[in-house]
N, C-alpha and C positions, 0 to 999 in steps of 0.2 A: 150825785144823778138821783131825781126822783120821779115817780110817777102819780098820776092824778087819775083816780077813776069814779064816777059818779055810778052809785048802785042804787036800790030800791030805797032804802031807809038812811043810806047815810055815802058822805063822800069819804073816800079812802085814799091816803097818801101814803105812799113807801118810799123811805129814804134808803139807799145803798152808798154803803162806805166806799167810797175811791180815794183816799186817802194812803198814806204811807202804810206798810204792812206792821205790826199785825192789824187785820181790819178788824171791826166790829160787826156783828150781825145787823142784818135790815133792821128797820123800824117802820112799823106799820102802825098810822095815826088813821083812827074811826072819827070821823065828826059826826055825831047825831044831832038832833033838835035840840036835845037836854043834856047830853054830855059828850066829852071828848074821850077816848081811849087811847093808850099807846100801848103796843105790843113789841116784845122783843124776845128772841129765841136764846135761854140760856144753855150753852153745851154744857156747862158744868153740873146743870140740873136735869139736861134734856127735857126742859119744860120751857112754856112763853110764858114770860113774866107779865102781868097786867097791871096797868096804873090807870084810874079813871077820876079824871078832872071833871069838877062843876064849870058851867061856862063863865062865872066869875071867877075860878081859880086860872083859867086860860086867859082872861083878860088880864087880872094881875100878872101872871108870868109874862106876858108880852110886854105889858109896860116894864116890868121889873129889869127885863134883858137890857134897858137903856140907862139905869139909874146907878148912882154910886152905893156904896154901902149905907145902910141906914133902916130905919123901921117906918112903913109907910101903909096909909090907907087911902084910899079911892074914895072919893063922893060923886056923888051926881051932882052937874053943873047947877041945879037948882036948889040945893043944900047951902 
């Protein structure tokens, strides 16, 4: 299950784990104009862990999910 909310400066997506136990903590994805952040509460440290991706890194990740093992570099169609 997931939710999508549009806030003033970001789109916020929250992913809830509905799989089999043990369940993972919710993941919150904040999409800003210049970057994307991913947050997840870590019960071992009692802190929220934060990862920030540039828009290029996010693009690479979305492409990488469908590719086999290897090293890749994306280029513009004009190159």
